[in-house]
C-alpha beads as a LAMMPS data file, in Angstrom:
LAMMPS data file: protein, C-alpha beads

216 atoms
215 bonds

1 atom types
1 bond types

-500.0 500.0 xlo xhi
-500.0 500.0 ylo yhi
-500.0 500.0 zlo zhi

Masses

1 110.0

Atoms # bond

1 1 1 284.387 -441.045 198.776
2 1 1 286.912 -442.493 197.257
3 1 1 286.808 -445.065 194.269
4 1 1 289.599 -447.003 195.166
5 1 1 292.219 -447.924 197.595
6 1 1 294.990 -447.854 195.260
7 1 1 294.603 -444.614 193.582
8 1 1 297.548 -442.596 193.735
9 1 1 297.892 -439.815 196.438
10 1 1 297.192 -436.312 194.762
11 1 1 298.932 -433.667 194.458
12 1 1 299.388 -430.543 195.895
13 1 1 298.076 -428.542 193.260
14 1 1 294.610 -431.055 193.631
15 1 1 294.650 -431.088 196.840
16 1 1 294.063 -427.250 196.799
17 1 1 291.337 -427.542 193.938
18 1 1 289.526 -430.207 196.335
19 1 1 290.003 -427.568 199.023
20 1 1 288.586 -424.422 197.042
21 1 1 285.972 -426.402 195.895
22 1 1 284.791 -427.369 198.835
23 1 1 284.951 -424.304 200.644
24 1 1 282.693 -422.601 198.038
25 1 1 280.205 -425.453 198.694
26 1 1 280.540 -424.701 202.365
27 1 1 279.766 -420.668 201.765
28 1 1 277.334 -421.518 199.045
29 1 1 275.708 -423.550 201.842
30 1 1 275.109 -421.815 204.609
31 1 1 274.177 -418.850 202.519
32 1 1 271.049 -420.925 201.181
33 1 1 270.300 -421.862 204.317
34 1 1 270.544 -418.302 205.587
35 1 1 268.493 -417.003 202.721
36 1 1 266.683 -419.152 200.648
37 1 1 268.190 -420.321 197.752
38 1 1 266.922 -418.013 195.365
39 1 1 268.536 -415.254 197.099
40 1 1 271.339 -415.948 196.671
41 1 1 273.055 -414.957 193.626
42 1 1 276.502 -416.518 192.487
43 1 1 278.429 -412.969 192.513
44 1 1 277.460 -412.748 196.298
45 1 1 278.733 -416.163 196.934
46 1 1 282.197 -415.361 195.283
47 1 1 282.539 -412.446 196.970
48 1 1 281.469 -414.537 200.726
49 1 1 284.061 -417.201 199.865
50 1 1 286.729 -414.848 198.749
51 1 1 287.412 -415.800 195.492
52 1 1 286.188 -414.739 191.635
53 1 1 282.935 -415.457 190.186
54 1 1 284.582 -417.340 187.436
55 1 1 286.066 -419.164 190.085
56 1 1 283.017 -420.572 191.240
57 1 1 281.349 -420.763 188.007
58 1 1 284.236 -422.713 186.624
59 1 1 284.112 -425.667 189.971
60 1 1 280.485 -425.487 190.049
61 1 1 278.811 -424.704 186.158
62 1 1 275.314 -425.198 187.320
63 1 1 274.332 -422.626 190.651
64 1 1 271.829 -425.999 192.266
65 1 1 275.704 -428.164 191.539
66 1 1 276.495 -425.720 194.606
67 1 1 274.832 -427.582 197.043
68 1 1 273.440 -430.566 195.576
69 1 1 277.629 -431.575 195.934
70 1 1 276.847 -434.975 195.303
71 1 1 276.239 -435.768 191.549
72 1 1 279.153 -438.306 190.998
73 1 1 278.944 -440.435 194.265
74 1 1 274.901 -439.920 193.895
75 1 1 274.644 -441.216 190.380
76 1 1 277.050 -444.186 190.046
77 1 1 275.733 -445.785 193.490
78 1 1 273.491 -448.117 192.379
79 1 1 275.706 -449.086 189.538
80 1 1 278.302 -449.424 192.089
81 1 1 276.000 -451.306 194.239
82 1 1 274.974 -454.099 191.971
83 1 1 278.776 -454.346 190.276
84 1 1 279.908 -455.267 193.820
85 1 1 277.310 -457.909 194.450
86 1 1 278.533 -461.332 196.646
87 1 1 278.856 -464.728 194.663
88 1 1 275.157 -466.038 194.334
89 1 1 273.482 -462.770 195.133
90 1 1 271.234 -460.888 192.764
91 1 1 270.994 -457.850 191.809
92 1 1 268.160 -456.889 193.879
93 1 1 269.475 -458.427 196.829
94 1 1 272.933 -456.202 196.688
95 1 1 270.195 -453.429 196.562
96 1 1 268.037 -454.177 199.364
97 1 1 271.698 -455.003 201.171
98 1 1 272.809 -451.782 200.613
99 1 1 269.672 -449.626 200.947
100 1 1 269.152 -451.143 204.835
101 1 1 272.706 -450.638 205.349
102 1 1 272.350 -447.182 204.766
103 1 1 269.338 -446.463 206.547
104 1 1 270.700 -447.737 209.660
105 1 1 273.868 -445.453 208.770
106 1 1 271.298 -442.514 208.420
107 1 1 273.209 -441.088 205.248
108 1 1 272.903 -438.257 203.456
109 1 1 272.839 -439.977 200.244
110 1 1 269.445 -441.979 201.078
111 1 1 267.246 -439.153 201.892
112 1 1 269.001 -438.426 205.908
113 1 1 269.971 -434.684 205.135
114 1 1 268.954 -432.377 208.402
115 1 1 265.750 -430.784 208.572
116 1 1 266.865 -427.231 207.147
117 1 1 268.783 -428.812 204.212
118 1 1 265.686 -430.958 203.677
119 1 1 263.180 -427.730 203.401
120 1 1 265.512 -425.886 201.451
121 1 1 265.485 -428.921 198.562
122 1 1 261.960 -428.980 198.897
123 1 1 261.079 -425.519 198.161
124 1 1 262.590 -424.726 195.360
125 1 1 261.859 -425.696 191.698
126 1 1 265.009 -425.890 190.828
127 1 1 266.624 -428.018 193.033
128 1 1 264.044 -430.690 192.930
129 1 1 264.518 -430.164 189.475
130 1 1 268.341 -431.179 189.773
131 1 1 267.356 -434.055 192.030
132 1 1 264.937 -435.212 189.433
133 1 1 267.815 -435.327 186.979
134 1 1 270.515 -436.969 189.642
135 1 1 267.501 -439.910 189.679
136 1 1 267.288 -440.262 186.004
137 1 1 271.029 -440.704 185.462
138 1 1 270.751 -443.194 188.477
139 1 1 268.895 -445.146 187.071
140 1 1 270.681 -445.046 182.930
141 1 1 273.749 -446.149 184.696
142 1 1 271.944 -448.428 186.376
143 1 1 270.816 -450.091 182.851
144 1 1 273.942 -450.234 181.753
145 1 1 275.635 -451.942 184.611
146 1 1 272.815 -454.363 184.474
147 1 1 273.388 -454.739 180.851
148 1 1 277.038 -455.727 181.321
149 1 1 276.658 -457.739 184.517
150 1 1 274.285 -460.236 182.592
151 1 1 275.387 -459.993 178.812
152 1 1 272.001 -458.468 177.538
153 1 1 272.026 -458.509 174.322
154 1 1 271.376 -454.960 172.019
155 1 1 267.914 -454.227 172.370
156 1 1 267.378 -456.094 175.269
157 1 1 264.792 -454.804 177.578
158 1 1 265.686 -455.769 180.278
159 1 1 268.303 -453.789 182.017
160 1 1 265.949 -450.834 181.546
161 1 1 263.198 -452.249 183.160
162 1 1 264.799 -453.716 185.973
163 1 1 266.539 -450.841 186.021
164 1 1 263.350 -448.277 186.252
165 1 1 262.247 -450.813 188.792
166 1 1 264.840 -450.578 191.124
167 1 1 265.781 -446.815 190.516
168 1 1 261.797 -446.453 191.185
169 1 1 262.290 -447.967 194.812
170 1 1 265.145 -445.844 195.427
171 1 1 263.577 -442.366 194.333
172 1 1 260.560 -443.304 196.524
173 1 1 262.602 -443.908 199.352
174 1 1 264.830 -441.257 199.351
175 1 1 261.560 -438.809 198.874
176 1 1 259.922 -439.899 202.165
177 1 1 263.491 -439.734 203.235
178 1 1 263.273 -435.807 202.431
179 1 1 259.565 -436.071 202.875
180 1 1 259.751 -436.783 206.652
181 1 1 263.185 -435.504 207.917
182 1 1 261.565 -431.895 206.125
183 1 1 258.580 -432.085 208.759
184 1 1 260.509 -432.593 211.299
185 1 1 261.016 -436.178 212.127
186 1 1 264.097 -437.195 213.742
187 1 1 266.679 -439.239 212.197
188 1 1 265.583 -442.369 214.337
189 1 1 261.932 -442.176 214.128
190 1 1 262.644 -441.849 209.883
191 1 1 265.287 -444.716 209.881
192 1 1 262.562 -447.138 211.832
193 1 1 259.744 -446.273 209.677
194 1 1 261.535 -446.043 207.012
195 1 1 263.229 -449.989 207.556
196 1 1 259.560 -451.068 207.323
197 1 1 259.490 -449.635 203.925
198 1 1 262.421 -450.902 202.415
199 1 1 261.477 -454.466 203.598
200 1 1 258.109 -453.501 201.872
201 1 1 259.552 -452.445 198.472
202 1 1 261.491 -454.966 197.924
203 1 1 259.354 -457.726 198.632
204 1 1 257.362 -456.468 195.625
205 1 1 259.969 -456.684 193.743
206 1 1 261.234 -459.870 194.926
207 1 1 259.211 -462.630 192.185
208 1 1 259.836 -460.384 188.999
209 1 1 263.687 -459.936 189.980
210 1 1 264.273 -462.207 192.792
211 1 1 266.705 -464.529 190.551
212 1 1 268.244 -461.577 187.800
213 1 1 271.666 -460.794 187.416
214 1 1 272.314 -462.993 189.892
215 1 1 276.683 -463.110 190.452
216 1 1 278.712 -466.619 189.642

Bonds

1 1 1 2
2 1 2 3
3 1 3 4
4 1 4 5
5 1 5 6
6 1 6 7
7 1 7 8
8 1 8 9
9 1 9 10
10 1 10 11
11 1 11 12
12 1 12 13
13 1 13 14
14 1 14 15
15 1 15 16
16 1 16 17
17 1 17 18
18 1 18 19
19 1 19 20
20 1 20 21
21 1 21 22
22 1 22 23
23 1 23 24
24 1 24 25
25 1 25 26
26 1 26 27
27 1 27 28
28 1 28 29
29 1 29 30
30 1 30 31
31 1 31 32
32 1 32 33
33 1 33 34
34 1 34 35
35 1 35 36
36 1 36 37
37 1 37 38
38 1 38 39
39 1 39 40
40 1 40 41
41 1 41 42
42 1 42 43
43 1 43 44
44 1 44 45
45 1 45 46
46 1 46 47
47 1 47 48
48 1 48 49
49 1 49 50
50 1 50 51
51 1 51 52
52 1 52 53
53 1 53 54
54 1 54 55
55 1 55 56
56 1 56 57
57 1 57 58
58 1 58 59
59 1 59 60
60 1 60 61
61 1 61 62
62 1 62 63
63 1 63 64
64 1 64 65
65 1 65 66
66 1 66 67
67 1 67 68
68 1 68 69
69 1 69 70
70 1 70 71
71 1 71 72
72 1 72 73
73 1 73 74
74 1 74 75
75 1 75 76
76 1 76 77
77 1 77 78
78 1 78 79
79 1 79 80
80 1 80 81
81 1 81 82
82 1 82 83
83 1 83 84
84 1 84 85
85 1 85 86
86 1 86 87
87 1 87 88
88 1 88 89
89 1 89 90
90 1 90 91
91 1 91 92
92 1 92 93
93 1 93 94
94 1 94 95
95 1 95 96
96 1 96 97
97 1 97 98
98 1 98 99
99 1 99 100
100 1 100 101
101 1 101 102
102 1 102 103
103 1 103 104
104 1 104 105
105 1 105 106
106 1 106 107
107 1 107 108
108 1 108 109
109 1 109 110
110 1 110 111
111 1 111 112
112 1 112 113
113 1 113 114
114 1 114 115
115 1 115 116
116 1 116 117
117 1 117 118
118 1 118 119
119 1 119 120
120 1 120 121
121 1 121 122
122 1 122 123
123 1 123 124
124 1 124 125
125 1 125 126
126 1 126 127
127 1 127 128
128 1 128 129
129 1 129 130
130 1 130 131
131 1 131 132
132 1 132 133
133 1 133 134
134 1 134 135
135 1 135 136
136 1 136 137
137 1 137 138
138 1 138 139
139 1 139 140
140 1 140 141
141 1 141 142
142 1 142 143
143 1 143 144
144 1 144 145
145 1 145 146
146 1 146 147
147 1 147 148
148 1 148 149
149 1 149 150
150 1 150 151
151 1 151 152
152 1 152 153
153 1 153 154
154 1 154 155
155 1 155 156
156 1 156 157
157 1 157 158
158 1 158 159
159 1 159 160
160 1 160 161
161 1 161 162
162 1 162 163
163 1 163 164
164 1 164 165
165 1 165 166
166 1 166 167
167 1 167 168
168 1 168 169
169 1 169 170
170 1 170 171
171 1 171 172
172 1 172 173
173 1 173 174
174 1 174 175
175 1 175 176
176 1 176 177
177 1 177 178
178 1 178 179
179 1 179 180
180 1 180 181
181 1 181 182
182 1 182 183
183 1 183 184
184 1 184 185
185 1 185 186
186 1 186 187
187 1 187 188
188 1 188 189
189 1 189 190
190 1 190 191
191 1 191 192
192 1 192 193
193 1 193 194
194 1 194 195
195 1 195 196
196 1 196 197
197 1 197 198
198 1 198 199
199 1 199 200
200 1 200 201
201 1 201 202
202 1 202 203
203 1 203 204
204 1 204 205
205 1 205 206
206 1 206 207
207 1 207 208
208 1 208 209
209 1 209 210
210 1 210 211
211 1 211 212
212 1 212 213
213 1 213 214
214 1 214 215
215 1 215 216
């Protein structure tokens, strides 16, 4: 995902680095899916990708990120949505709209990752732990965005409370999507169920946060 349509085009060296990084991630994912996350070593990934082991660790200091290769996009997503909300739209409304759109699009970042991938993540304590870190970082960035957008004073607890509630909803919806995917439900069936759950979850927070962080 690009962050700005006005960003300068990448040079040849940067494009080559991105291709190498993607190649390593693709090879690692195929090996993990075929043999299981815990049964594949960094050395084996390097051999399969035809690069040095140090090259793999330079691009991916943590083994988990070879398959969870969406860190920045994932953790920044909620804060980005809040900052881009429409005039008159609250943070709650913007995040509700965005999550419904992600469900309709069967977005992988919302948990629509395919059954093999979902089972791989669900079956690995290391990957599950790394995902928890992703959710926690996303909540922290959301709290910072809410504090900035509302002009909260230092020490104001409300941005953290709101971020915990909104981040918790997204975590629960993500985990439910992955759970259903791992059990073999179709994307269409999951999307139909999740649409109702998204509405129910955000309706629950409406009395508390419906008028919070409204864009001017």
